[in-house]
C-alpha positions in Angstrom: 219.1 -73.0 306.5 221.1 -73.6 309.6 224.8 -72.9 309.7 227.0 -76.0 309.5 227.5 -77.1 313.1 230.8 -78.0 314.6 229.4 -80.3 317.3 226.0 -81.8 317.9 224.9 -82.6 321.4 223.2 -86.0 321.7 220.4 -86.9 324.1 220.1 -90.7 323.6 220.8 -91.1 327.3 218.2 -88.6 328.4 215.0 -90.2 329.6 214.0 -93.8 330.6 212.2 -96.7 329.1 212.7 -98.8 326.0 216.1 -97.9 324.4 216.4 -95.2 327.1 219.4 -94.1 329.2 218.7 -96.4 332.1 218.9 -99.5 329.9 221.6 -98.5 327.4 223.9 -96.5 329.6 223.0 -97.9 333.1 222.0 -94.5 334.5 218.9 -92.3 334.6 219.1 -88.5 335.1 216.2 -86.3 336.0 215.3 -83.0 334.4 216.8 -81.0 337.3 220.2 -82.7 336.8 220.2 -82.1 333.0 219.0 -78.5 333.0 222.4 -77.0 333.9 223.9 -79.1 331.2 221.6 -77.7 328.6 222.1 -74.1 329.8 225.9 -74.5 329.8 225.8 -75.7 326.3 223.6 -72.8 325.1 225.8 -70.3 326.9 228.7 -71.6 324.9 226.9 -71.4 321.5 226.3 -75.2 321.4 222.6 -75.1 320.3 222.1 -78.1 318.0 220.4 -81.0 319.9 219.9 -84.5 318.5 217.1 -86.8 319.7 214.8 -89.5 318.3 211.3 -90.7 319.2 212.7 -94.2 319.8 215.0 -92.9 322.6 212.9 -94.0 325.5 209.9 -93.9 323.2 209.5 -90.2 323.5 211.2 -89.8 326.8 214.3 -88.1 325.5 212.3 -85.7 323.4 210.1 -84.9 326.4 213.1 -84.1 328.6 214.8 -82.0 325.9 211.7 -80.1 325.0 211.3 -79.0 328.6 214.5 -76.9 328.1 214.1 -75.9 324.4 210.7 -74.4 325.1 212.4 -71.9 327.5 214.5 -70.4 324.6 213.3 -68.4 321.5 212.6 -71.0 318.8 215.2 -69.5 316.4 218.0 -69.9 319.0 217.7 -73.7 319.3 218.2 -76.2 316.5 216.3 -79.4 316.9 217.2 -82.7 315.3 215.0 -85.7 315.7 214.0 -88.9 313.7 211.4 -91.1 312.2 212.1 -94.7 313.0 210.4 -97.1 310.6 210.4 -100.0 313.1 208.0 -98.3 315.4 205.8 -96.6 312.6 202.1 -96.9 312.6 201.6 -99.0 309.5 197.9 -98.1 309.3 198.5 -94.3 309.1 198.0 -92.6 305.7 201.5 -91.0 306.2 203.3 -92.8 309.0 206.2 -90.3 308.8 203.8 -87.4 309.2 202.1 -89.1 312.2 205.4 -89.7 314.0 206.6 -86.2 313.2 203.4 -84.7 314.7 204.2 -86.4 318.0 207.6 -84.8 318.0 206.2 -81.4 317.0 203.7 -81.6 319.9 206.4 -82.6 322.4 208.7 -79.8 321.3 205.8 -77.3 321.1 206.9 -76.1 317.7 205.6 -76.1 314.1 208.8 -77.3 312.5 211.9 -79.4 313.1 215.2 -78.1 311.9 216.5 -81.4 310.6 214.4 -84.6 310.4 215.9 -88.0 309.7 214.8 -91.4 308.4 216.5 -93.2 311.3 217.0 -96.6 309.6 216.8 -97.5 305.9 214.2 -100.4 306.4 212.7 -99.6 303.0 214.1 -96.5 301.2 211.6 -96.8 298.4 208.7 -96.8 300.8 209.6 -94.2 303.5 211.6 -91.6 301.7 208.8 -90.1 299.6 206.7 -89.4 302.7 209.3 -86.6 303.6 208.5 -84.5 300.5 205.1 -83.0 301.5 206.4 -82.4 305.0 209.3 -80.3 303.6 207.0 -78.5 301.2 204.6 -77.6 304.1 207.5 -76.2 306.1 207.3 -78.8 308.9 210.8 -80.0 308.1 213.6 -77.6 307.3 216.2 -80.1 306.3 216.2 -83.9 305.5 218.8 -86.4 306.8 219.3 -90.1 306.5 220.8 -92.2 309.2 222.4 -95.7 309.1 222.1 -95.8 305.3 224.8 -97.2 303.1 226.1 -95.4 300.0 223.6 -97.0 297.6 220.7 -96.2 299.9 221.9 -92.6 300.3 222.1 -92.1 296.6 218.7 -93.7 296.1 217.1 -91.4 298.8 218.6 -88.4 297.0 217.2 -89.5 293.7 213.7 -89.9 295.1 213.9 -86.5 296.9 215.6 -84.5 294.2 212.9 -85.5 291.7 210.6 -83.4 293.9 213.1 -80.5 294.5 214.1 -81.8 297.9 217.6 -83.0 298.8 219.5 -85.1 301.4 221.4 -82.5 303.4 223.0 -84.7 306.0 224.0 -88.3 306.7 224.2 -89.6 310.3 226.2 -92.9 310.7 228.2 -94.6 313.3 231.8 -93.4 312.9 234.7 -93.6 315.3 238.3 -94.7 315.5 237.1 -98.2 316.0 234.4 -98.1 313.3 235.4 -96.4 310.0 233.1 -98.3 307.7 231.4 -95.2 306.3 234.8 -93.9 305.3 236.0 -97.1 303.7 232.7 -97.4 301.8 233.2 -93.9 300.3 230.3 -92.2 302.1 232.5 -89.5 303.6 233.9 -88.7 300.1 230.4 -88.7 298.6 229.2 -86.3 301.3 232.2 -84.0 300.7 231.6 -84.0 297.0 227.9 -83.2 297.3 228.1 -80.7 300.2 226.3 -83.1 302.5 227.1 -82.9 306.2 228.3 -86.1 307.8 227.3 -86.5 311.4 229.3 -89.0 313.3 227.7 -90.8 316.2 229.3 -93.0 318.8 232.6 -91.1 318.3 233.5 -92.1 321.9 231.9 -95.6 321.5 229.6 -95.0 324.5 232.6 -94.1 326.7 235.0 -96.9 325.7 237.3 -94.3 324.1 237.0 -91.7 326.8 239.9 -93.0 328.9 237.6 -93.4 331.8 237.2 -97.2 331.5 239.7 -100.1 331.4 239.8 -103.7 332.6 240.1 -102.7 336.2 237.4 -99.9 335.8 234.8 -101.5 333.6 231.5 -100.0 332.4 228.4 -100.4 334.6 227.4 -104.0 335.0 224.0 -104.8 333.7 224.0 -101.9 331.2 223.8 -102.6 327.5 227.1 -100.7 326.9 228.8 -102.7 329.6 227.7 -106.0 328.0 229.0 -104.7 324.6 232.3 -103.0 325.5 233.6 -104.6 328.7 234.8 -107.7 326.8 236.6 -105.4 324.3 238.5 -103.3 326.9 241.7 -105.4 326.8 241.9 -105.0 323.0 241.2 -101.2 323.2 243.8 -100.5 325.9 246.7 -99.9 323.6 244.7 -97.4 321.5 243.5 -95.5 324.5 247.1 -95.3 325.8 248.2 -93.8 322.4 245.3 -91.3 322.6 246.4 -90.5 326.2 250.0 -89.9 325.1 248.8 -87.6 322.3 246.4 -85.8 324.6 249.1 -85.3 327.3 251.1 -83.2 324.8 248.1 -81.0 324.2 246.8 -81.0 327.7 243.6 -82.8 326.9 242.0 -86.2 327.7 241.7 -89.2 325.4 238.0 -88.3 324.9 238.9 -84.9 323.5 241.5 -86.5 321.2 238.8 -88.8 319.8 236.5 -85.8 319.2 239.3 -83.7 317.6 240.1 -86.7 315.3 236.5 -86.9 314.1 236.5 -83.2 313.4 239.8 -83.4 311.6 238.3 -86.1 309.4 235.7 -83.6 308.2 232.8 -84.9 310.2 230.4 -83.3 312.7 230.6 -85.4 315.9 227.4 -86.1 318.0 228.5 -86.2 321.6 226.2 -87.3 324.3 226.2 -85.0 327.3 224.9 -85.5 330.9 227.3 -83.3 332.9 228.3 -79.7 332.8 231.9 -80.7 332.7 231.4 -82.7 329.5 230.0 -79.6 327.8 233.1 -77.6 328.9 235.3 -80.4 327.6 233.6 -80.2 324.2 234.3 -76.4 324.1 237.9 -77.3 324.6 237.9 -80.0 322.0 236.9 -77.5 319.4 240.3 -75.8 320.0 242.4 -79.1 319.7 244.5 -79.4 316.5 246.0 -82.8 315.9 249.2 -83.0 313.7 249.4 -85.4 310.7 251.7 -87.6 312.8 249.2 -87.6 315.7 246.5 -88.8 313.3 248.7 -91.5 311.8 249.7 -92.8 315.3 246.1 -92.9 316.5 244.7 -94.5 313.4 247.5 -97.2 313.3 246.7 -98.1 316.9 243.0 -98.2 316.1 243.5 -100.5 313.2 245.4 -102.9 315.3 242.7 -103.4 318.0 240.9 -106.0 315.9 237.5 -105.1 317.3 234.2 -104.6 315.5 231.8 -102.2 317.2 229.0 -102.3 314.7 225.7 -102.2 316.5 223.0 -104.8 316.2 220.8 -102.2 314.5 223.4 -101.4 311.8 223.9 -103.1 308.5 227.4 -103.2 307.0 228.3 -100.1 305.1 230.6 -102.2 302.8 
């Protein structure tokens, strides 16, 4: 059993291809550019890395595995996912088949935490996890992009076989608190389930780096999504900047500190050494109750909906 992480490092933007970093984020980084990022994180005790087969159709895992293989297996925690939409329908156990591809890429015989990436069919996909856990190929089970009813049903299916949901990974940020409003955070807290929050920075929209005069890269998926929202987000970012200035940190670190204060484990994508160093600083940031109220009030007043096209409503 892994210790509860404080921050997870995301690698969605690592690698190229379908749903890869070049398409989604508008940039592509090679292994030589990412290696110092990985090493800096490991040096600072940030050793939990999140990927998925669908990120670049194996490209993200391939880049990440080039680094994880250089460390003792017990020093690196690997999180990756089964995505139903790209499963081999003809396989006897489609989950096992996709998992084997991940195991081969990482050069390991187990994954620390393995997720059902989307709930496409909870009744169908969840049972496939049971034999993989019992064989030791999966240490922990997680469900991602599931609503509360689907999380509960997955737990019912697994617990009947002595396996349990140990983590939930959903989109959660100041701009998208659907999982909180739906009672998922409360459910996780009550059942000792870790809640991993992805898109805490909304792909950079809450980093303080972008505004109407400094938009996201043209032609990228995130630019198409967030650039039209930047005018509405501006007041929120200004409040975050004001709160951050008192603490000597950036708006990005305020967003991360907020997610931690809400009892979640943020997944933060990293592509630069400086970002890793910022995350280390974010772990030391403590927001006051008044800071939290100000930020959340400004967030509620943005009027934006950042739910992704792949996400179902949580409520």
